[in-house]
N, C-alpha and C positions, 0 to 999 in steps of 0.2 A: 307435379304431384309430390307430396311430402314423403320423406323417408318412412317406410312402414314401421320401423322400430320406434320412431318418434310418435307416429300416429297412435300406436298402442301403448306408448309410455313404458317400454321395456328396454333394458340394456341389450347390446349386441351379444352379450355372453349369456343371456337368459336361456333357460331350458325350454323345450317344446311345451312342457306342462305349464311353465310360468306364462308362456305366450298364450296358451289356450285359456288360462284363467283370466288374464288381462283382457283378452278378446271378449269372453263371455260377459265380464263385468261392464266393459265399455259399451258393448252392443245392447245390453239390457238397459243401461242408463240413457242411451240416446235413441232408443227405438222410436220410430215415428208414431206408433200407436199410443205411446205415453206422452207425446208432445204434439198433439193435433194442431195443425195450422202454423207450425214453426218450420219453415224451409231449412233453417240452419241445422235443425236436428236431423232432417232427412239427408242433408249433405254430409253431415258428420257420420251418420250411419253407413252411408255408401263408402266413405273413406275408410272406415273401420273394417268393413267387409273386404275392400280391395287390399288393405294392408295384410289382413289375415290370409287372404288368398296367396300372398307371396311367402311370408315368413311362418305362417301356420302350417305350411306343407314343408316337411323336412328337406325334400329334394329341391324344391324351388328356392328354399332359403339358402341352401348350399350354393346354388347357381347364382343367386342374387349376391351373396357375400363374395363370390369369386368374380363378380362383375360380368357374368355371362348374360344376365337379363337385367332389365331396369325395374323400377318400382311398379310399372304397369304390367310386367310379365313379358314384355317384348324383348326379343333378342337384341343384344348390343352388337353393333358392327365391329368385328375385330379390327384392331389397328394394323394397318398394312405398312410394314417397315421397309420393304425392299427398295422402294423408290427414294424415300427420305435418306436411308443409309447410303444409297448410291450417290445421291446428289450432294450429301454433306461430306463425302469422303474426299481424300486428297485428289485434286483434279487430275494429276498425272497417273493415279492408280487405275482409273477407269480404262485406260488404254494400254498401259505398260504391262499389266499382268498377262494379257493374252499376246501382245505383240512380241514379248520376249520369247514366246514359244513358237513363233511363226518364222519360217525361213525367209519369207519375202520381205520382212521388215515393215510391212504395211500396217496401218491402223486397223484394229479389230473391234467389232461391236461385242458387247457383253451378252452372249447368247443366253446366259443364265437368267438375266433380267427378263427377257421375253418369255422364257420358259416359265418363270415364276408368275408372270402376268397371266398366261393362259391357264396355268394350274390354279391360280387364284380365282379365276372366273368360275371354273368348275367347282372348286372348293367352297366358293361363296354360296353357290346354290345348295350345297350339302349342309353348310354351317347354318344357313338361315331356314332350313326345313323345320318348321315349328310343329311339335307334337300337339295333339289335343290336350287342353288344359281342364283339370277338374277345379271346381270352385266350392268354397265352403262359407256357410252363413249360420247365424244364430237367429231363431225365430221365437219371440216371446208369445206364449199361448196362455190364455186365461185358464184358471184351475178347472172350471166347469167344462170348458171346451176340450181340455185334455182328458177329462173323465168321460164325457159323452160323445166326443168326436165333433169335428167341425171342418169347414173349408176356409182357407185363408189365402189371401192374395198378397204376395210379397214383391217388393221392387228390387230388381237386381242393380248392381252398380252401373251396368251399361244401359239402364233405362228400361230393359225388358221386364215384364211382370210374369209371375208364375202363379197359377191356381193350384194350391196344395191341399190334398185331403189329409186331415189330421185323424189318425185312427183312434177310435174310442179306447181309453185306458192307457194311452201312451205315457211313459214315465219321463221324469226329468233326465236330461242328458242323452236321450235316445236320438239317433241320427237317421233321417230319412234320405234315401238315395233317389234322386230324380235323374233317370238315365237320359243321356243326350241333351241335358240342359246346361252343360258347361260351355267352355269356349272352343271354337273350332281350331283345328290344326291346319297346316298348309296343304295337307292331302285331302281335306274335306271331312275327315273324321271329327267327331265332337265329343268332348269330355262330359263328365257327369257333374251334377250339383249335389252337394251334401249339406243337408239342413239339420242343424242340431237344435233340439227342442229345449227351451228354457221356460219353465212353468211359473206364471205369476201367482204368488200366494193369495189365498182367500181367507179373510178374517173369520169366516164361519167354520171352515173345515180344514182338517189336516189329513194326510194320507199315510198309511202304514201298509206297504205292500198293496194288496187289493182291497183293504178295509178303509173306510172313511170314519174319522172320529170327529165328534162335535160335543158341545156342552149345552145342557138345557137348565136354566135356573128355575127352581120351584120354591114355593113358600114353605114355611115350617108346617102350616096346616095341611098343605098338599102332601108333604112328605109323611106326616103322621096318619092321615086319613085315606091316602091314595087319591088319585085324580086322573083325568084324561086330558092331556095337553097336546098342542100342535107343535111339531118340530120341523125344521127345515132339513131337507135331504137334497142330494144332487139331482133328484127327479122332481122336486117340488115339495110342498108341505104335506105331511101325513100325520095321522093321529098316533099318540103313544100313551099306553096305560102305565101310570105310575103306581106300583104296588104300595100297600099300606106299610108303614114303619120302614120305608126305604132309608138307607144310610147315605150320608154324604159321600160322593165319590163312586157310588155304585154305577156300573156300566150296563145299560140295557141294550139288547141286540135287535136290530131290524135286519132280518135275513134277506139277502139278495138285493140290498139297497146300496151296495158298494161299487167298486170299480169293475168294469167288464174285464174278463180274463183273456180276451182276444181269441186266438185259435183254440185255446183250451176249452172255451165255452163257459157259460155261467158268469156269476159275479160274486164279488166279495160281500161283506156285510157292512152295515153302518152301526157303529157303537156310540151310544149316547150316554155321556157322563152326567150324573145327577149332581147339581150344585145347589145346596140348600142355602137360601138367602135369609139372613136374620130379619125378624119382623120390623117393619117400618112403623114409626109412631108409637113405640112401646111406652106404656104409662105405668103408674104406680100399681094399678090393679093387676097388670100382667106380672110385674116384678114380685108382688106379694104372693100371687098364685104360684109362681115358679119356686119361690123360697119355701113355701109349704110343701109343694110337690117333691122337691129335692130332699126334704127331710126323710121321706119314705122311699125315695128313689135316688140314692147317692150317685153322683156323676163323677167320672174319672177322665176328663178330657186330656190330661197330661200323663195318663198311665197310673197304675196303682203304686208303682215303686217310687214315684216322685212325692216328696214331703215338703 
């Protein structure tokens, strides 16, 4: 498995915030939902999540940098020096150190080596006791699913799938905690999974707090005389009354058609911005009419102070 720093494209000196940004960008670009039928995208997505699981967590990153765990999060076996150091030492040292202190002049076994062996066995069990591991992922969610709520199935790096309920009205960057969906420790306890929401933009709508904003184009005649038009909302298409003499840029409010407020109850509003579109197919007759009309109705599109 590749070095997690290389997988996310960050330097080893990168801050946790830099790692978080790199992870979100990489996860969004390679998310399988955006690359249907491409196994390499799914493989890349799993690698990105696995890398973030290590260096996206400050504690795990510290242990990885110290060589205590590998890129998969598994404990590294500590190097056991006592036998090598004993074997590579001066061959006379192994016996002379203790025989010099014995009165019988006989050869002596190095009791410390055997003590180290048995201590090592007990210490090894303690050193390899793996705590439960939390895991972190980014989930790309469509704009409308984030507003209205949805259920999503995500694939974990270990092949397991999770069925996640997306709460209606969830915002960009919110983190869902899935208790007991992380990695198990050696004692059977299981960590949690944390899923960060990344909302895919929608060309029709933008969001400001609990309000939804969109634009509806209207003709000059509709703006002057008023009209009833159909506009798209997050709930579907609804009718909107355009008042007479409406100005370009005016925002009309559709109450209760915005984002659900969650536990607070209720919903925000949908604000529809009026965009007056110049007439198509303008001819001399329209130009002559406007010239005569503006003689008695002076226009100041650039302000009165501009000469």
